[in-house]
PyMOL Python script that loads the backbone (N, CA, C, O; Angstrom):
from pymol import cmd

cmd.read_pdbstr("""\
ATOM      1  N   MET A   1       1.641   7.499  17.891  1.00  0.00           N
ATOM      2  CA  MET A   1       1.251   8.165  17.099  1.00  0.00           C
ATOM      3  C   MET A   1       0.992   6.263  15.648  1.00  0.00           C
ATOM      4  O   MET A   1       1.584   5.729  14.710  1.00  0.00           O
ATOM      5  N   LEU A   2       0.332   6.167  16.090  1.00  0.00           N
ATOM      6  CA  LEU A   2      -0.571   4.371  15.415  1.00  0.00           C
ATOM      7  C   LEU A   2      -1.665   4.215  15.649  1.00  0.00           C
ATOM      8  O   LEU A   2      -2.455   3.315  15.364  1.00  0.00           O
ATOM      9  N   GLU A   3      -1.801   5.718  16.556  1.00  0.00           N
ATOM     10  CA  GLU A   3      -3.527   5.539  17.041  1.00  0.00           C
ATOM     11  C   GLU A   3      -3.843   6.955  16.086  1.00  0.00           C
ATOM     12  O   GLU A   3      -5.031   7.171  15.845  1.00  0.00           O
ATOM     13  N   LEU A   4      -3.370   7.401  15.833  1.00  0.00           N
ATOM     14  CA  LEU A   4      -3.760   8.970  15.110  1.00  0.00           C
ATOM     15  C   LEU A   4      -2.895   8.192  14.131  1.00  0.00           C
ATOM     16  O   LEU A   4      -2.059   7.888  14.982  1.00  0.00           O
ATOM     17  N   ALA A   5      -2.384   7.577  12.923  1.00  0.00           N
ATOM     18  CA  ALA A   5      -2.136   6.776  11.972  1.00  0.00           C
ATOM     19  C   ALA A   5      -3.808   6.520  11.496  1.00  0.00           C
ATOM     20  O   ALA A   5      -4.364   7.011  10.514  1.00  0.00           O
ATOM     21  N   GLU A   6      -4.601   5.271  12.879  1.00  0.00           N
ATOM     22  CA  GLU A   6      -5.211   4.937  12.081  1.00  0.00           C
ATOM     23  C   GLU A   6      -6.423   5.818  12.013  1.00  0.00           C
ATOM     24  O   GLU A   6      -7.248   5.715  11.105  1.00  0.00           O
ATOM     25  N   LEU A   7      -6.535   6.887  13.217  1.00  0.00           N
ATOM     26  CA  LEU A   7      -7.630   7.566  12.680  1.00  0.00           C
ATOM     27  C   LEU A   7      -7.464   8.461  11.177  1.00  0.00           C
ATOM     28  O   LEU A   7      -8.549   8.696  10.645  1.00  0.00           O
ATOM     29  N   LEU A   8      -6.536   8.856  10.619  1.00  0.00           N
ATOM     30  CA  LEU A   8      -6.510   9.139   9.742  1.00  0.00           C
ATOM     31  C   LEU A   8      -6.249   9.081   8.421  1.00  0.00           C
ATOM     32  O   LEU A   8      -5.948   9.791   7.462  1.00  0.00           O
ATOM     33  N   ALA A   9      -6.547   7.628   8.827  1.00  0.00           N
ATOM     34  CA  ALA A   9      -6.637   6.583   7.489  1.00  0.00           C
ATOM     35  C   ALA A   9      -7.878   6.427   7.641  1.00  0.00           C
ATOM     36  O   ALA A   9      -8.411   6.348   6.535  1.00  0.00           O
ATOM     37  N   GLU A  10      -8.453   6.361   8.302  1.00  0.00           N
ATOM     38  CA  GLU A  10     -10.118   6.127   8.518  1.00  0.00           C
ATOM     39  C   GLU A  10     -10.962   7.132   7.792  1.00  0.00           C
ATOM     40  O   GLU A  10     -11.823   7.076   6.914  1.00  0.00           O
ATOM     41  N   VAL A  11     -10.518   7.856   8.332  1.00  0.00           N
ATOM     42  CA  VAL A  11     -11.560   9.944   7.147  1.00  0.00           C
ATOM     43  C   VAL A  11     -10.751   9.615   6.446  1.00  0.00           C
ATOM     44  O   VAL A  11     -11.397   9.007   5.593  1.00  0.00           O
ATOM     45  N   LEU A  12      -9.264   9.549   6.028  1.00  0.00           N
ATOM     46  CA  LEU A  12      -8.866   9.620   4.301  1.00  0.00           C
ATOM     47  C   LEU A  12      -9.991   8.503   3.440  1.00  0.00           C
ATOM     48  O   LEU A  12     -10.334   8.775   2.290  1.00  0.00           O
ATOM     49  N   LYS A  13     -10.423   7.436   4.039  1.00  0.00           N
ATOM     50  CA  LYS A  13     -11.339   6.571   3.824  1.00  0.00           C
ATOM     51  C   LYS A  13     -12.249   6.646   3.255  1.00  0.00           C
ATOM     52  O   LYS A  13     -12.492   6.132   2.163  1.00  0.00           O
ATOM     53  N   LYS A  14     -13.295   7.687   4.277  1.00  0.00           N
ATOM     54  CA  LYS A  14     -14.584   7.519   4.231  1.00  0.00           C
ATOM     55  C   LYS A  14     -14.508   8.663   3.124  1.00  0.00           C
ATOM     56  O   LYS A  14     -15.382   8.606   2.258  1.00  0.00           O
ATOM     57  N   ALA A  15     -13.284  10.015   3.017  1.00  0.00           N
ATOM     58  CA  ALA A  15     -12.998  10.851   2.348  1.00  0.00           C
ATOM     59  C   ALA A  15     -12.803  10.748   0.846  1.00  0.00           C
ATOM     60  O   ALA A  15     -13.282  11.560   0.054  1.00  0.00           O
ATOM     61  N   VAL A  16     -11.988   9.582   0.470  1.00  0.00           N
ATOM     62  CA  VAL A  16     -12.041   9.002  -0.749  1.00  0.00           C
ATOM     63  C   VAL A  16     -11.662   7.349  -0.985  1.00  0.00           C
ATOM     64  O   VAL A  16     -10.600   6.788  -1.254  1.00  0.00           O
ATOM     65  N   PRO A  17     -13.025   6.855  -0.758  1.00  0.00           N
ATOM     66  CA  PRO A  17     -13.264   5.599  -0.732  1.00  0.00           C
ATOM     67  C   PRO A  17     -12.680   4.703  -2.152  1.00  0.00           C
ATOM     68  O   PRO A  17     -12.521   3.483  -2.115  1.00  0.00           O
ATOM     69  N   SER A  18     -12.460   5.366  -3.119  1.00  0.00           N
ATOM     70  CA  SER A  18     -11.476   4.771  -4.240  1.00  0.00           C
ATOM     71  C   SER A  18     -10.176   4.112  -3.745  1.00  0.00           C
ATOM     72  O   SER A  18      -9.772   3.055  -4.230  1.00  0.00           O
ATOM     73  N   LEU A  19      -9.424   4.886  -2.591  1.00  0.00           N
ATOM     74  CA  LEU A  19      -7.831   4.852  -1.933  1.00  0.00           C
ATOM     75  C   LEU A  19      -8.035   2.782  -1.880  1.00  0.00           C
ATOM     76  O   LEU A  19      -9.005   2.194  -2.358  1.00  0.00           O
ATOM     77  N   SER A  20      -7.187   2.295  -1.383  1.00  0.00           N
ATOM     78  CA  SER A  20      -6.896   1.146  -1.927  1.00  0.00           C
ATOM     79  C   SER A  20      -6.418   0.744   0.118  1.00  0.00           C
ATOM     80  O   SER A  20      -5.488   1.465   0.477  1.00  0.00           O
ATOM     81  N   GLU A  21      -6.727   0.175   0.789  1.00  0.00           N
ATOM     82  CA  GLU A  21      -6.697  -0.092   2.306  1.00  0.00           C
ATOM     83  C   GLU A  21      -5.048   0.426   2.844  1.00  0.00           C
ATOM     84  O   GLU A  21      -4.491   1.049   3.747  1.00  0.00           O
ATOM     85  N   GLN A  22      -4.684  -0.543   1.221  1.00  0.00           N
ATOM     86  CA  GLN A  22      -2.783   0.168   1.337  1.00  0.00           C
ATOM     87  C   GLN A  22      -2.408   1.872   1.008  1.00  0.00           C
ATOM     88  O   GLN A  22      -1.671   2.806   1.323  1.00  0.00           O
ATOM     89  N   GLN A  23      -3.196   1.577   0.392  1.00  0.00           N
ATOM     90  CA  GLN A  23      -2.880   3.435   0.190  1.00  0.00           C
ATOM     91  C   GLN A  23      -3.104   4.297   1.316  1.00  0.00           C
ATOM     92  O   GLN A  23      -2.307   5.088   1.819  1.00  0.00           O
ATOM     93  N   VAL A  24      -4.510   4.000   1.711  1.00  0.00           N
ATOM     94  CA  VAL A  24      -5.172   4.727   3.337  1.00  0.00           C
ATOM     95  C   VAL A  24      -3.979   4.146   4.391  1.00  0.00           C
ATOM     96  O   VAL A  24      -3.543   4.958   5.208  1.00  0.00           O
ATOM     97  N   GLU A  25      -3.636   3.276   4.397  1.00  0.00           N
ATOM     98  CA  GLU A  25      -2.676   2.673   5.731  1.00  0.00           C
ATOM     99  C   GLU A  25      -1.635   3.725   5.731  1.00  0.00           C
ATOM    100  O   GLU A  25      -1.399   4.544   6.619  1.00  0.00           O
ATOM    101  N   ASP A  26      -0.918   3.531   4.329  1.00  0.00           N
ATOM    102  CA  ASP A  26       0.235   4.550   3.775  1.00  0.00           C
ATOM    103  C   ASP A  26       0.475   6.245   3.766  1.00  0.00           C
ATOM    104  O   ASP A  26       1.287   6.972   4.338  1.00  0.00           O
ATOM    105  N   ALA A  27      -0.064   6.362   3.315  1.00  0.00           N
ATOM    106  CA  ALA A  27      -1.149   8.106   3.910  1.00  0.00           C
ATOM    107  C   ALA A  27      -1.238   8.304   5.277  1.00  0.00           C
ATOM    108  O   ALA A  27      -0.705   9.277   5.811  1.00  0.00           O
ATOM    109  N   GLY A  28      -2.015   7.270   6.040  1.00  0.00           N
ATOM    110  CA  GLY A  28      -2.356   7.827   7.398  1.00  0.00           C
ATOM    111  C   GLY A  28      -0.947   7.896   8.535  1.00  0.00           C
ATOM    112  O   GLY A  28      -0.667   8.827   9.289  1.00  0.00           O
ATOM    113  N   ILE A  29      -0.222   6.610   8.359  1.00  0.00           N
ATOM    114  CA  ILE A  29       1.314   6.388   8.308  1.00  0.00           C
ATOM    115  C   ILE A  29       1.898   8.106   8.576  1.00  0.00           C
ATOM    116  O   ILE A  29       2.017   8.762   9.611  1.00  0.00           O
ATOM    117  N   TYR A  30       2.165   8.420   7.174  1.00  0.00           N
ATOM    118  CA  TYR A  30       3.000   9.251   6.709  1.00  0.00           C
ATOM    119  C   TYR A  30       2.696  10.760   6.995  1.00  0.00           C
ATOM    120  O   TYR A  30       3.586  11.560   7.283  1.00  0.00           O
ATOM    121  N   MET A  31       1.019  11.174   6.869  1.00  0.00           N
ATOM    122  CA  MET A  31       0.452  11.819   8.115  1.00  0.00           C
ATOM    123  C   MET A  31       0.866  12.180   9.109  1.00  0.00           C
ATOM    124  O   MET A  31       1.150  13.342   9.398  1.00  0.00           O
ATOM    125  N   ALA A  32       0.979  11.023   9.921  1.00  0.00           N
ATOM    126  CA  ALA A  32       0.789  10.788  11.772  1.00  0.00           C
ATOM    127  C   ALA A  32       2.587  11.253  11.771  1.00  0.00           C
ATOM    128  O   ALA A  32       2.985  12.067  12.604  1.00  0.00           O
ATOM    129  N   LYS A  33       3.514  10.654  10.784  1.00  0.00           N
ATOM    130  CA  LYS A  33       4.887  10.912  11.138  1.00  0.00           C
ATOM    131  C   LYS A  33       5.776  12.209  11.011  1.00  0.00           C
ATOM    132  O   LYS A  33       6.940  12.475  11.310  1.00  0.00           O
ATOM    133  N   ASN A  34       4.348  13.154  10.232  1.00  0.00           N
ATOM    134  CA  ASN A  34       5.167  14.180   9.877  1.00  0.00           C
ATOM    135  C   ASN A  34       4.127  15.217  10.190  1.00  0.00           C
ATOM    136  O   ASN A  34       3.912  16.269   9.589  1.00  0.00           O
ATOM    137  N   ARG A  35       3.376  14.599  11.503  1.00  0.00           N
ATOM    138  CA  ARG A  35       2.268  15.699  11.899  1.00  0.00           C
ATOM    139  C   ARG A  35       2.563  16.906  12.266  1.00  0.00           C
ATOM    140  O   ARG A  35       1.916  17.889  11.904  1.00  0.00           O
ATOM    141  N   ASP A  36       3.853  16.957  13.232  1.00  0.00           N
ATOM    142  CA  ASP A  36       4.635  18.740  13.123  1.00  0.00           C
ATOM    143  C   ASP A  36       4.730  19.549  11.718  1.00  0.00           C
ATOM    144  O   ASP A  36       4.811  20.777  11.741  1.00  0.00           O
ATOM    145  N   VAL A  37       4.721  19.026  10.827  1.00  0.00           N
ATOM    146  CA  VAL A  37       4.721  19.752   9.670  1.00  0.00           C
ATOM    147  C   VAL A  37       3.262  20.345   9.159  1.00  0.00           C
ATOM    148  O   VAL A  37       2.787  21.443   8.870  1.00  0.00           O
ATOM    149  N   PHE A  38       2.821  18.921   9.219  1.00  0.00           N
ATOM    150  CA  PHE A  38       1.534  19.325   8.465  1.00  0.00           C
ATOM    151  C   PHE A  38       0.364  20.654   9.588  1.00  0.00           C
ATOM    152  O   PHE A  38      -0.476  21.530   9.381  1.00  0.00           O
ATOM    153  N   ALA A  39       1.092  19.975  10.796  1.00  0.00           N
ATOM    154  CA  ALA A  39      -0.160  20.816  12.279  1.00  0.00           C
ATOM    155  C   ALA A  39       0.257  22.475  11.643  1.00  0.00           C
ATOM    156  O   ALA A  39      -0.623  23.313  11.448  1.00  0.00           O
ATOM    157  N   LYS A  40       1.684  22.734  11.387  1.00  0.00           N
ATOM    158  CA  LYS A  40       1.709  23.982  10.568  1.00  0.00           C
ATOM    159  C   LYS A  40       1.501  24.382   9.437  1.00  0.00           C
ATOM    160  O   LYS A  40       1.165  25.563   9.343  1.00  0.00           O
ATOM    161  N   ALA A  41       1.589  23.778   8.503  1.00  0.00           N
ATOM    162  CA  ALA A  41       0.657  23.993   7.701  1.00  0.00           C
ATOM    163  C   ALA A  41      -0.573  24.372   7.433  1.00  0.00           C
ATOM    164  O   ALA A  41      -0.958  25.011   6.454  1.00  0.00           O
ATOM    165  N   PHE A  42      -1.516  23.747   8.805  1.00  0.00           N
ATOM    166  CA  PHE A  42      -2.692  23.450   8.369  1.00  0.00           C
ATOM    167  C   PHE A  42      -3.047  25.477   9.462  1.00  0.00           C
ATOM    168  O   PHE A  42      -3.914  26.331   9.279  1.00  0.00           O
ATOM    169  N   LYS A  43      -1.735  25.398  10.585  1.00  0.00           N
ATOM    170  CA  LYS A  43      -1.829  27.232  10.944  1.00  0.00           C
ATOM    171  C   LYS A  43      -1.122  28.297  10.154  1.00  0.00           C
ATOM    172  O   LYS A  43      -0.311  29.156  10.499  1.00  0.00           O
ATOM    173  N   SER A  44      -1.716  27.965   8.877  1.00  0.00           N
ATOM    174  CA  SER A  44      -2.120  29.339   8.172  1.00  0.00           C
ATOM    175  C   SER A  44      -0.174  29.082   7.759  1.00  0.00           C
ATOM    176  O   SER A  44       0.336  30.071   7.233  1.00  0.00           O
ATOM    177  N   GLN A  45       0.281  28.498   7.870  1.00  0.00           N
ATOM    178  CA  GLN A  45       1.603  28.669   7.720  1.00  0.00           C
ATOM    179  C   GLN A  45       2.429  26.933   6.109  1.00  0.00           C
ATOM    180  O   GLN A  45       3.387  26.160   6.110  1.00  0.00           O
ATOM    181  N   PRO A  46       1.340  27.212   5.205  1.00  0.00           N
ATOM    182  CA  PRO A  46       1.568  26.062   4.003  1.00  0.00           C
ATOM    183  C   PRO A  46       2.696  26.317   3.582  1.00  0.00           C
ATOM    184  O   PRO A  46       2.620  25.544   2.628  1.00  0.00           O
ATOM    185  N   ASP A  47       3.489  26.663   3.502  1.00  0.00           N
ATOM    186  CA  ASP A  47       5.222  26.697   3.280  1.00  0.00           C
ATOM    187  C   ASP A  47       5.983  25.814   4.106  1.00  0.00           C
ATOM    188  O   ASP A  47       7.211  25.763   4.030  1.00  0.00           O
ATOM    189  N   ALA A  48       5.297  25.105   4.904  1.00  0.00           N
ATOM    190  CA  ALA A  48       5.747  24.038   5.581  1.00  0.00           C
ATOM    191  C   ALA A  48       6.051  23.223   4.993  1.00  0.00           C
ATOM    192  O   ALA A  48       7.032  22.504   5.184  1.00  0.00           O
ATOM    193  N   LEU A  49       5.458  23.175   4.350  1.00  0.00           N
ATOM    194  CA  LEU A  49       4.414  21.695   3.005  1.00  0.00           C
ATOM    195  C   LEU A  49       6.319  21.522   2.481  1.00  0.00           C
ATOM    196  O   LEU A  49       6.941  20.459   2.498  1.00  0.00           O
ATOM    197  N   SER A  50       6.758  22.586   2.155  1.00  0.00           N
ATOM    198  CA  SER A  50       7.849  22.051   1.446  1.00  0.00           C
ATOM    199  C   SER A  50       9.161  21.853   2.137  1.00  0.00           C
ATOM    200  O   SER A  50      10.305  22.009   1.710  1.00  0.00           O
ATOM    201  N   GLU A  51       8.748  21.496   3.233  1.00  0.00           N
ATOM    202  CA  GLU A  51      10.031  20.516   3.887  1.00  0.00           C
ATOM    203  C   GLU A  51       9.849  19.348   3.687  1.00  0.00           C
ATOM    204  O   GLU A  51      10.879  18.684   3.807  1.00  0.00           O
ATOM    205  N   LEU A  52       8.758  18.665   3.368  1.00  0.00           N
ATOM    206  CA  LEU A  52       8.609  17.139   3.117  1.00  0.00           C
ATOM    207  C   LEU A  52       8.536  17.113   1.750  1.00  0.00           C
ATOM    208  O   LEU A  52       8.195  16.036   1.259  1.00  0.00           O
ATOM    209  N   LEU A  53       8.832  18.269   0.813  1.00  0.00           N
ATOM    210  CA  LEU A  53       8.789  18.001  -0.397  1.00  0.00           C
ATOM    211  C   LEU A  53      10.060  18.066  -0.818  1.00  0.00           C
ATOM    212  O   LEU A  53      10.213  17.695  -1.982  1.00  0.00           O
ATOM    213  N   ALA A  54      11.262  18.506  -0.104  1.00  0.00           N
ATOM    214  CA  ALA A  54      12.364  18.277   0.048  1.00  0.00           C
ATOM    215  C   ALA A  54      12.648  16.832   0.395  1.00  0.00           C
ATOM    216  O   ALA A  54      12.618  15.960  -0.473  1.00  0.00           O
ATOM    217  N   ASP A  55      12.915  16.583   1.624  1.00  0.00           N
ATOM    218  CA  ASP A  55      12.996  15.414   1.374  1.00  0.00           C
ATOM    219  C   ASP A  55      12.847  14.198   0.801  1.00  0.00           C
ATOM    220  O   ASP A  55      13.491  13.156   0.924  1.00  0.00           O
ATOM    221  N   THR A  56      11.493  14.615  -0.123  1.00  0.00           N
ATOM    222  CA  THR A  56      10.817  13.414  -0.694  1.00  0.00           C
ATOM    223  C   THR A  56      11.953  13.781  -2.089  1.00  0.00           C
ATOM    224  O   THR A  56      12.422  12.799  -2.664  1.00  0.00           O
ATOM    225  N   ALA A  57      12.249  14.812  -2.453  1.00  0.00           N
ATOM    226  CA  ALA A  57      13.530  14.458  -3.807  1.00  0.00           C
ATOM    227  C   ALA A  57      14.346  14.116  -3.361  1.00  0.00           C
ATOM    228  O   ALA A  57      14.913  13.312  -4.101  1.00  0.00           O
ATOM    229  N   ALA A  58      15.048  14.315  -2.064  1.00  0.00           N
ATOM    230  CA  ALA A  58      16.534  13.662  -1.604  1.00  0.00           C
ATOM    231  C   ALA A  58      16.623  12.532  -1.464  1.00  0.00           C
ATOM    232  O   ALA A  58      17.607  11.844  -1.190  1.00  0.00           O
ATOM    233  N   GLU A  59      15.164  12.159  -1.722  1.00  0.00           N
ATOM    234  CA  GLU A  59      14.935  10.241  -1.301  1.00  0.00           C
ATOM    235  C   GLU A  59      16.060   9.839  -2.990  1.00  0.00           C
ATOM    236  O   GLU A  59      16.300   8.674  -3.308  1.00  0.00           O
TER     237      GLU A  59
END
""", "prot")
cmd.dss("prot")
cmd.show_as("cartoon", "prot")
cmd.util.cbc("prot")
cmd.orient("prot")
C-alpha cells in the first residue's frame, strides 16, 4: 500500500502543484487505503464513492 500511496501522491503533486506536501501525502494515503472503492468508481460505478461519503459522515 505504501508504494501505491507514494505514486498517487506524486501524480497528485504533478496535477495540482499548489497542494502542500502534507495534503498530497494525506490524499495519496487515503486513496491507497480505499483503492477498492476508487477502482469500482473508475469502472463506471461512480456511486461506489457514496460509501466513502457515508464513512466520513459517520465520523
